[in-house]
N, C-alpha and C positions, 0 to 999 in steps of 0.2 A: 126104560124098557119099551113103553108104548112108542116112542118116537123111533126106535130102531125097528120095531115090527111095522110101523107105517112106512118106513123107508124100504123095507124088504117087500111090502105088498105093492108099493109103486113100482119097484124094479121088476117084480113078476108081472104086473100088468103090462109094462113096457115091452117085456120079452114076449107076451102073449100077442099083443097087437103087432109086433114086429115079425110074428111068424115062428119064433123059436120054441114057443110053448104050445102043445096041441089044444089045451083048454084053459079057460079062465081059472085063476087061483082062488077058487071058492073057499078052500079050507083056510087059507091065510087070511082072506076077507072076513070070514066068520070069527076066526080068533081075534082080529084086530077089533071087530064090532064088539064082541064079548068084553074085551079089555076096556073099550071105551064106556060101555055101560056100567062096568065095575067101578071105574075111576069117577063116573059121574054121579054114582050113588054115595061115594065117600065125601065127607066134609073136609074141604081144604081150607084151612084158616090162613095160610101163607098166600098174600096176594100175588106174589111172583109165581108160585106153583099154579094158582088158579088161572092166571093170564097165560101161562105156558100151555096149561091143559085145554083152555078155550081156543087158543090157536091152533093146537094139534086137532081138536074137535071139528073146527071150521075148516080146516085143510082136508080132513078125512071126508067130511060131507060133500066138499066141492069135488074131490077126487071121485067120489061114489057117482055123483051126477055126471061127470065127464066119462067115466068108464061105462056107465049104463047107456048113455048116448052113443058111445062108440059101439057097443055090442048091438044096440038096436039097429044102428046104420048098417052094421055088418051082416045082420040077419036079414035086413030088407034089401041088401045088395046095393045100398048106396055108399058114397064116399064119406067117410066119418071124420071125426076130428083127428085121428091118428093116421090118416093116409097121407103119405109124403107127396108133396106136389110134384107133378111131371116136370122134368127138365124142359126148358125152352127148346122148341124146335130150332135146328140149325138154320141160319139165315140162307134164304135161297140165292143161288148165284145168278139166276136169270134176273132180267129187269122186271121190276114190278109194273103194275098198270099205271101207277101215279108217276112214273118216271119218264120224262120226255127228253130225248136227245136233241140238243140245239146245234151242236156242231161236232164233227169228228174228222181228224186228219192224221196221216202218218208222216212224221218228219224225220229225215235222215240226218240233217244239220240244221240247227235253228238259224245259223247266220246265212246259209245258202237259200233256204226256204222261208225268208222274211215275209214274203207275201201271205203264206199260210199262217204264220205267226200273227200278222196284222189282222187277217180275217178272223182268227181264233179270238183275239182281243176284242174286236168289234162285236162278235157274237156274245162273248162273255159280258161285255158292258151292256148290250142290249137285253140279255137275260136278267142282268141285275136290275135294270130299270123295270122290267115287267114284273119282277118279284117284289119290288118296292123295297130293296134293300137299303137300309139306312146308312151303311158304311160308305165312306168316301171312295170314289173310284181309284184303282191302282194306277199310278202313272205307266205309261207304255214301257219306258226303259226299265222299270222294276219288273214288269211283267215279263219283259224278254230275259231279264236276269233269273227269274224263277224258272222259265222254260228251259233255259240253258243249264241251270242247276240240276233239274230233274232229268233232263236229257243226258247230263254227264254222269249222274248217279246210275241211271239204267244202262248207259253204255259201259260203265265199269263193271257191271254185273254180267256183262256179256250180250247186250242187245245192240244190234246195229241200227235199227229202227225203232222209233218210239211212237205209239199211237196215243194221241191226246184226245180227249173228249170233253165237252161241256154239256152238262144235262141239268135239267130242272127236277128236283126230287123233293117231294113233301114241301113244295113252296120255297125251297132253298136251291141256290145255284151250286153245283158241284162240279169240279174240274179234276179229272183224273188222267194219269199218265201210266201207260202200260208198255212194257217192252216184252221181248220174246220170254224172259223170265222175270218174276217179281211185279210188284205193283206199288206205285207211289201216288197217293191220293191227297188232295187238299180240298177242303170246303171253302169256297170263296163267298 
């Protein structure tokens, strides 16, 4: 019976701190406290019952401490232990102050604009050297294949031209490709 009353008290306090009850459940708290005192005065000869009661008594005292801290924080206008954490703000779509654009170009066809692809490859390699990136450099022919693949994916989505950009963000080199619709990104 004591265990069921403790669970009920816990549920009522959760409802109070969630805003579903207008005031704390003082009556239930006093009733559970009286049951605890009554059981504490009794002599329990069975070790299993005594252990179970001690566990419930410890749980009740810890809950009392937690609930009192929550009430005190609420009265003082502070965030208490029951306040839900605020959701993380949505990431900003604008560039942050620690992002530095190294290269940007719009390519209609990677095979026709090979000088732009070559320049982007050189700028990417330079940015990787500046960031002291330990990964081995990507061979030029594989880089061209990646650019063609991204260009093909974005063209299939309805983009005639694709804007490629190489940037340094948080010490890492980031290469992005954007079309008229959609966005394909890869961190190199």
